[in-house]
N, C-alpha and C positions, 0 to 999 in steps of 0.2 A: 901449301907445303910448310910455310912458316908456323902456322897454327898446329900442324900435325894432322890436319883433316885428311890428307892423302900422302902417300909415300913420295920421296923425291923421284922425279921422273923428267925425262926430256919430252917436251911437247913440240910437235912438228905440225905446221899448218900448210899442207899442200894446196895449190890452186888447181881446181879441176875444170876450169873454164865455166862460163855462165851456164852452159847447157851440155857439159861434157858427159854427164851421167855416170862417171867413174867406170867406164868400160871402153874397150877399143871399138871405135865406130866401125860399122860394117865395111866401109870403103877404105879403112886404114888411115884416114886423114888425121884423126885425133886419137892416138893410142894411149889414152889416159891410164887405163888399167896396167898396161905393160910398163909405162914410165914409173908408176907407183911401186909395183911389185918387183920389177927387174932392175930399176935404176935408183929410185929414191931410197928405199929401205936399205939396200946394200950400201949406198953412199953414207947414210946416217950411221950404220953399224961400223963402217970403216973409219969414219972421221970423228965420232963422238964416243963417249964412254957409255954406250948403251948395253943393255942385256940382249945380246944378239941371238935370241932364241924365242920360241913360241911363248914361254913363260913370262917374257918381258915386254910383250907387245899387246896393246889394246887399241881398238878402233872406235872412234866416236864420230857421228855425223848427224847433222840436222837437215831435214827436208830432203832435197836431192842427195845430200851427203848421207842421210839416213838410209836411203835406197842403196847408195853405193856401198856403205859399210856392211849392210845386210847381205848383198850378193857376194861381196868379197869374203865375208866370213864363211859362207857356205862353199865358196869356190876354192878357198885356200885355208881350210880349217887347221892345217898343220902349222900355220904361220902366226896365229893369233890366239891369245889366251881368253880374250873377252871382247865383246862388241856391245856398244851402247847406241841404240837407234832412237833418235829424238824426232818425233813428228815426221817420220819417213814418208817419202813419196816420190814417184807414183808406185804404190804397192798393188794396184789392181792387176789382175792376170793379163789383161789386154788393154792397150792404150786407145780406147775409142772415145774417152772423155777425160778431161783434166779439170777437176773442180777449182784449182787455183790458177789456171791459165786459160787464155782464150783458145778457141778452136784453131786460129791461125798459128798460135804457138805450138799446139799439138801437132799440126801438119808439118811445121818446120822441123820440129824435133824428130818426128818419125822419118823425115827425109834425110836430115843431116847426120843423125846418129845411127838409126836403124835401117837406113836404105829402103824405106817404105815397105819393109818386110815384117809383118806382124808375127810371123813364125820366129824371126830373129829376136824380136822383142820378148816373146814368150820364153825362148830358150835362155836369154840373158837375165830374166827377171828373178828376183829373190824367191818367188814361188817355185820356179823350176830348179834353181840352184839348191834350195833346201831339200827338195825331193830327191835330187841326184845324190846329195851328200848322205842322206839317210839310207838310200839304196846301197851306197858304197860302204856303209858301216863306219863312216868317219867319226873320229872323236871331235865333237863340235865345241866351239868356244862357249864360254859363259855368255848368255845373251839377255839383255834387258831392253824392252820395248816400251817407250813412253810416248803418250799422245794426250792432248787436251780434248775434252768432249765438245768444245766449241770450234775445233779445228776442222777445216774442210777436208782434211785427209783422215779424219777420224773413222768414217765408215770403212775405208779400205784398210786402215790399220787394224780395226777390229776383225775384219775378215782374214787378214794375214795371221793375226794371233790365233784365230780358230784353225787356220790351215796348219800352223806349226803344231798346235795341240793334236790335230788329227794325225800328223806324222809322228807323234811321240817325241817331238823336240822339246826338251826341258828349257824353259825360259821364264823370265820375269816379265809380267805385263802390267803396266801402270797407267791408269786413266786419271787425268787431272781435271776435275769438274770445272767447267766454265773457262778453261784456258784455251786461247786461240793459237794461231800458227805464228808464234813469236818466241824466240829463244829466251829473252829476259823473263817472259811470263812462265816458261817452263822452269827455269832456274829458281824463280821466286817461289813457285808452288812446291818444288821439291825440297828447297832449303838445303841443309847440310847432307841430307840423304843422297843427293846427287853425287856427292864425293865418296860415299861409302862403297859405291860400286867399284871404284878404282882400288880402294884399300883391300877389298875382298878378292879382287881379281889379279892384281899384279904382285909378284913376289918382290919384297924389298931387297 
């Protein structure tokens, strides 16, 4: 901001729990999505000098956060001007395997968040949320998807990019050769271009 690489903005870092997945768990025990949408955002708008409209909000997330911002963007397109997905995951249509986690972790995640219901996982996934938003004719946020080619999530990210293309969803897709699943590596590879997305997306 001091250099002028991006406009002045308020940056908020919510904690979505280690495996909250940025959605309301099926059993209601961890309503992460509801807290973010119904409590946190209104609180920020009430207490700080925010631009309390779609034009003033951008979502960014890495890894599980990238999964979260993708589904929230398509679920609440009227709330966000832009969304930046960094090495998002899990982006596979069904959670039968987790390249970055053990099968024990996958089983635990399916139980605690999705209630062992693959249908619920599919319904909540960015794949389904994107298709629903397109069918509804929603005005979608500006979307940038970034992933490294040495990242375990790369194959699923590539398939999701193709899915969005097949749906006619306009989006930027950026592959970073040789970059692994690490935020510093993504920032280093992108350079100042990472900040241009903010400047293009947020009204000053």
